[in-house]
C-alpha positions in Angstrom: 39.6 -13.7 -6.5 39.3 -9.7 -7.1 35.8 -8.4 -6.6 34.2 -4.9 -7.0 31.9 -4.1 -4.2 29.5 -0.6 -5.4 27.6 0.4 -1.6 30.8 -0.8 0.2 30.0 0.8 3.4 26.4 0.5 3.4 25.0 -1.8 6.0 24.9 -4.9 4.2 27.9 -4.1 2.4 30.0 -4.0 5.2 29.0 -7.3 5.6 29.6 -8.7 2.6 33.5 -6.8 2.2 34.2 -8.6 5.8 33.1 -11.9 4.2 35.3 -11.4 1.2 38.0 -10.8 3.4 37.5 -13.7 5.7 37.6 -15.8 2.7 40.4 -14.9 1.0 39.6 -12.5 -1.4 40.5 -9.6 -2.1 38.1 -6.6 -2.7 37.8 -3.1 -4.6 35.5 -1.0 -3.0 33.5 1.9 -4.7 34.0 5.3 -2.3 32.1 8.7 -2.5 33.9 10.5 0.1 36.9 10.1 2.2 35.5 9.0 5.1 34.4 6.0 3.2 37.6 5.6 1.5 39.4 5.7 5.0 37.3 3.0 6.6 37.8 0.7 3.9 41.0 1.0 3.4 41.7 0.3 6.9 40.1 -2.9 5.9 42.6 -3.9 3.7 40.3 -2.9 1.3 41.6 -1.0 -2.6 39.3 2.1 -3.3 38.4 3.4 -5.9 36.5 6.8 -6.1 33.5 7.7 -7.6 29.9 6.6 -7.6 26.9 5.2 -9.6 27.0 8.1 -11.7 30.9 8.3 -12.2 30.5 5.4 -14.9 34.4 5.5 -16.4 34.8 4.3 -12.3 32.5 1.7 -12.2 34.6 0.4 -15.5 37.5 0.8 -14.0 36.8 -1.3 -11.0 34.6 -3.7 -13.0 38.2 -3.8 -15.3 40.6 -4.2 -12.4 38.0 -7.1 -10.9 38.1 -10.7 -11.4 34.4 -10.0 -10.5 31.5 -7.3 -9.5 28.9 -6.9 -7.1 26.3 -4.0 -7.0 24.8 -2.9 -4.0 24.6 0.6 -4.1 21.3 2.6 -4.5 20.6 6.1 -4.3 17.9 6.6 -1.5 16.9 9.9 -2.0 12.9 8.7 -3.0 12.5 12.0 -4.3 14.4 11.7 -7.0 13.2 7.8 -7.0 12.7 7.2 -11.1 15.9 9.5 -11.7 17.9 6.8 -9.5 16.3 3.5 -10.8 17.4 4.9 -13.8 21.3 5.5 -12.6 21.3 2.2 -11.3 20.4 0.7 -14.6 23.0 2.9 -16.5 25.8 1.9 -14.1 24.5 -2.1 -14.2 25.0 -1.5 -18.1 28.2 0.1 -17.9 29.6 -2.4 -15.6 28.0 -5.3 -17.6 29.6 -3.9 -21.6 32.7 -3.7 -19.5 32.4 -7.8 -18.6 30.7 -8.6 -22.1 33.0 -12.0 -23.1 34.9 -12.4 -20.0 32.5 -14.9 -18.4 33.3 -13.1 -14.9 31.0 -13.0 -12.3 28.1 -9.4 -12.1 25.9 -10.2 -9.1 22.9 -7.2 -8.8 20.4 -6.8 -5.9 16.7 -6.9 -6.2 14.4 -7.5 -3.4 12.1 -10.6 -3.0 9.0 -7.6 -2.8 9.1 -8.5 -6.8 7.9 -12.1 -6.3 4.3 -12.6 -7.0 2.2 -11.9 -3.8 0.0 -13.7 -1.5 1.5 -17.4 -2.3 5.5 -18.8 -2.1 7.6 -17.1 -4.2 10.5 -19.2 -5.6 13.5 -18.1 -7.9 11.5 -19.7 -10.6 8.5 -17.1 -10.2 7.1 -15.4 -13.3 7.7 -11.5 -13.1 5.5 -9.2 -13.9 8.0 -6.3 -15.1 5.5 -4.1 -16.2 3.7 -3.5 -13.1 3.8 -0.1 -12.3 6.2 -0.3 -9.1 8.7 -3.4 -10.7 10.2 -0.1 -12.6 13.5 -0.8 -10.6 13.2 -4.7 -11.4 14.4 -3.1 -15.1 17.8 -4.3 -14.1 17.2 -8.0 -13.3 16.3 -7.9 -16.8 19.6 -7.0 -17.5 21.2 -10.0 -16.2 19.3 -12.1 -18.9 20.9 -10.2 -22.0 24.1 -9.9 -20.1 24.2 -13.8 -19.5 23.7 -14.4 -23.4 26.7 -12.1 -23.7 29.2 -14.0 -21.9 28.7 -12.3 -18.4 28.1 -14.9 -15.8 25.2 -12.1 -14.4 23.5 -13.3 -11.9 20.6 -11.8 -8.8 20.5 -11.8 -5.2 17.1 -11.1 -4.6 16.9 -9.9 -0.5 14.2 -10.1 2.0 12.6 -7.0 2.8 13.6 -7.4 6.5 17.6 -7.6 6.7 18.3 -7.7 10.6 20.9 -8.0 12.8 23.0 -6.0 15.4 23.1 -1.7 13.8 20.0 -2.3 11.8 18.2 0.6 12.0 15.4 -0.4 9.6 12.3 -1.5 8.7 12.2 -3.4 12.6 13.5 -0.5 14.3 11.0 1.9 13.0 7.7 -0.5 13.4 9.6 -0.6 17.3 9.4 3.4 17.4 6.0 3.8 16.0 4.8 1.2 18.7 6.7 3.4 21.4 5.2 6.5 20.1 1.4 4.6 20.1 1.3 3.1 23.2 0.6 -0.2 21.3 2.2 -2.8 19.0 0.1 -3.6 15.8 -0.5 -5.6 13.1 -3.4 -5.7 10.4 -6.3 -7.7 10.4 -5.6 -11.3 11.4 -1.5 -10.1 11.2 -1.5 -13.5 9.2 0.2 -12.2 5.7 4.4 -13.2 6.0 7.3 -11.3 5.8 10.7 -13.6 4.6 13.8 -12.4 6.6 17.5 -12.8 6.6 20.3 -11.7 9.1 23.0 -9.5 7.4 25.7 -12.4 7.6 23.7 -14.8 6.3 23.3 -12.0 3.0 26.6 -11.6 2.9 27.5 -15.1 2.9 25.2 -15.6 0.1 26.8 -12.7 -2.2 30.1 -14.2 -1.2 28.5 -17.9 -2.8 27.3 -15.9 -5.9 29.7 -14.0 -7.0 32.0 -17.7 -6.5 29.6 -20.0 -8.0 26.6 -18.2 -9.1 25.6 -19.4 -12.9 24.8 -16.8 -15.6 21.2 -15.8 -15.5 20.5 -17.2 -11.9 18.4 -15.6 -9.3 19.2 -16.5 -5.6 16.9 -15.5 -2.3 18.4 -14.2 0.8 15.4 -15.7 2.7 16.7 -17.5 5.7 12.5 -17.8 6.6 10.3 -18.3 4.4 7.4 -16.3 6.1 6.9 -14.3 9.7 3.1 -14.0 10.4 3.3 -10.0 11.3 1.1 -10.3 14.0 4.0 -13.0 15.2 6.8 -9.5 14.9 4.2 -6.9 16.8 3.7 -9.5 19.1 8.2 -10.0 19.6 7.8 -6.1 19.6 5.1 -5.8 22.3 7.4 -8.2 24.3 10.5 -6.4 23.8 9.2 -3.2 24.5 5.9 -3.9 27.2 3.2 -2.6 25.2 0.1 -4.4 24.1 -0.2 -5.5 21.1 -3.2 -5.1 19.1 -5.4 -5.8 15.6 -5.8 -2.4 13.2 -8.2 -2.4 10.8 -7.2 -1.4 7.2 -9.1 1.7 7.9 -7.0 2.4 11.0 -3.4 1.0 9.3 -2.6 4.6 8.1 -3.1 6.4 11.2 -1.5 3.7 13.2 1.8 3.4 11.1 2.0 6.7 9.7 1.0 6.4 6.2 2.5 4.5 3.6 3.8 1.6 5.2 0.4 0.8 6.4 0.3 -0.7 3.0 4.0 -2.2 3.8 2.6 -3.7 7.0 0.0 -6.1 5.2 2.5 -7.2 2.4 1.9 -11.0 2.0 5.1 -12.0 0.8 6.3 -15.7 1.3 9.6 -16.7 -0.2 11.5 -19.7 -0.6 15.6 -20.2 -0.5 15.0 -23.8 -1.3 16.7 -23.8 -4.9 18.7 -21.5 -3.5 20.6 -23.7 -0.5 20.9 -26.5 -3.0 22.4 -25.2 -6.1 25.2 -22.5 -3.8 25.5 -24.6 -0.8 23.9 -22.2 1.4 23.2 -22.6 5.1 22.0 -19.7 7.1 23.2 -19.8 10.4 22.5 -17.0 12.2 19.9 -15.4 14.9 16.5 -15.0 13.5 14.6 -12.3 13.0 12.1 -12.8 16.1 15.2 -13.6 18.3 16.7 -10.4 17.2 13.9 -8.2 18.2 13.6 -10.1 21.7 17.4 -9.0 22.2 17.3 -5.6 20.6 16.8 -3.0 23.4 15.3 -0.2 21.1 16.8 3.5 21.6 14.3 6.4 21.2 14.3 8.2 17.7 17.1 11.0 16.6 17.0 14.0 13.6 18.8 11.3 11.4 16.7 8.0 12.3 13.3 9.0 12.7 9.9 7.9 11.5 10.8 9.5 7.6 13.3 6.8 7.9 10.9 3.9 7.8 9.1 5.3 4.2 12.5 5.8 2.9 12.9 1.9 4.1 10.0 0.8 3.2 10.0 2.5 -0.5 13.4 0.8 -0.5 12.3 -2.5 0.4 9.3 -1.3 -2.6 12.7 -0.1 -4.9 11.7 -3.8 -6.2 8.0 -3.4 -6.9 5.4 -4.3 -4.2 2.0 -2.9 -3.4 0.5 -6.4 -1.2 -1.4 -7.1 -4.3 -1.3 -9.5 -7.5 -0.8 -7.2 -10.3 -4.3 -8.3 -11.6 -6.3 -6.8 -8.6 -4.2 -3.5 -8.9 -6.5 -0.2 -9.7 -5.3 1.8 -12.1 -5.8 4.6 -9.3 -4.1 2.3 -7.0 -0.9 2.0 -9.6 -1.2 6.1 -9.6 -0.6 6.2 -5.6 2.2 4.1 -5.8 3.7 5.9 -8.0 3.7 9.6 -6.3 4.2 7.6 -2.9 8.5 7.6 -3.1 7.8 11.8 -3.2 5.3 12.0 -1.3 6.9 9.9 1.7 10.0 12.2 2.2 7.9 15.2 2.2 5.1 14.3 4.5 5.2 11.8 6.9 4.1 12.2 11.0 3.5 15.0 13.2 6.1 15.7 15.6 9.4 15.4 12.8 12.1 17.8 12.6 13.5 19.3 8.6 17.0 17.9 8.2 19.0 15.5 6.9 18.1 11.3 6.9 20.7 8.9 6.8 19.8 5.7 5.1 19.8 2.8 7.2 21.2 0.4 4.1 23.6 3.0 2.6 25.0 4.9 5.7 27.7 6.4 3.0 24.4 8.9 1.7 23.0 11.8 3.4 19.7 12.2 2.4 18.1 15.5 2.1 14.2 15.8 3.6 12.6 19.4 2.7 8.9 20.7 3.7 8.0 17.6 6.5 4.6 18.5 7.3 3.4 18.1 10.9 -0.1 17.7 10.6 -1.7 15.3 12.1 -3.4 14.3 9.3 -1.1 14.7 6.8 -1.2 13.5 2.8 0.6 10.6 3.2 -2.2 9.7 5.6 -5.1 10.6 3.5 -3.3 8.3 0.5 -2.6 5.6 2.5 -5.7 5.1 4.2 -7.4 5.1 0.9 -4.8 2.5 -0.4 -5.5 0.5 2.8 -9.3 0.5 2.2 -9.5 -0.5 -1.4 -6.9 -3.3 -0.9 -8.6 -6.7 -1.9 -5.7 -8.8 -0.3 -5.9 -6.2 3.3 -10.0 -6.2 3.3 -10.3 -10.0 3.0 -7.9 -10.2 6.4 -10.3 -8.8 8.6 
C-alpha cells in the first residue's frame, strides 16, 4: 500500500513513517521545508512539498496514494481557531478526493474529547458543541466521509505520548518540578491520565490504515489511567525531589498557570475494543518506566515552559477542561477560549522571547512574542480563578 502521511517529520509522524516502511508499505510524505524533504528522502520516502494550507498538494497526495494518515496540525496557538479551520479544510479536501474510492483515511484526535471523570470508550458520546471541542469538528467529518465511500476513521491519542526524544508534557513537568524544588500533584492526585508509547501509537496508525472500518474510532491508550500522584512521585524519584500535594488555589502558581487545569483532568480511557478489533497489542515501556529511566535536561531557549502551554493546548486541542460539559460555567468557557492566546504570550517569569519548536511537530517553528516576566502573569491569574471554581478539582482536596 502507498500511504500519504501529513506531519511525517513530527515526533509521532517519524515513528509512523518508519512503522509503515518496516511493514513493507510505500510512503509519500508531505514536507514544508527542504530540510524535512531531505530527511524523508533519506528514508526512501517519496516527498510532496506543501502544507495543510496548500490544498492542491493535499489532493495530489490523496490521489497518488492508496490511503492517507493525517497527523499534521499547526501548533501556533495564537491562531488556534484559524488553525483548526485550516485542518478542517484540509481534511475536507483530502476526503473529497477520496469519495467513492473506499480508500482508508485516518485522522488524529485526542482522548480529551471524551467525557471526564469516567472511563471513556470508543463508543462514548462526544459533546461536539462544547466550547473547547472546536477542533473535534474534524472528527465529525469522518462520519460524513464514511457515508460517501471513504474508509475514514479516527485515532484518538492519549495526552501523554511518550518515548525517547519526548520533549512534551512529562519533560515539561520535570522542568517545573526542578524549578520549584519539588514535584507536585493537585488534591489527592487520584485523577487519571491515559498514556501510550509513540511506537505503540505508530503501530496503531498502521493497523488503522490497513484494517480500520469506515466510521471507526480507535484509542491509542496503552494504559487506561495513571493517577497523577504516581506521575509526580516518579518525577520526584527521578529528580531526587520531595513530592507534595497542592491545593487548587496553589496549583496555578506552581504549574505556571493553565497547565494546573490539565494536571487535574480525570481522563481514564479504554482501548479494549481497539485492541480486539484491530489486533493492537501495546508492548513498549510504560510511562512510569520511561520517567524512571529518563535523565531530564535543563530548559533551553527552544524547549522551555512556553512549550508546556503549547503541549497542554495540543492535548486540549480536541477539547478538555477537566469537567463534564454540564458543570462548566459560561465564565469558564470564556476562559478556555481565551487561554490559547494567553498561554503563548504570558507563561511565567524568566522566559526569553524567541522561537519555540512544538515537540509533536518538529518541522514547525512557532513564533513567540510578548512573553511577560512578571511572577503574577495574566495566565497565573486566569488559571488560579479557573482552578478555584472547578468542582472536580475542589472535590479532590
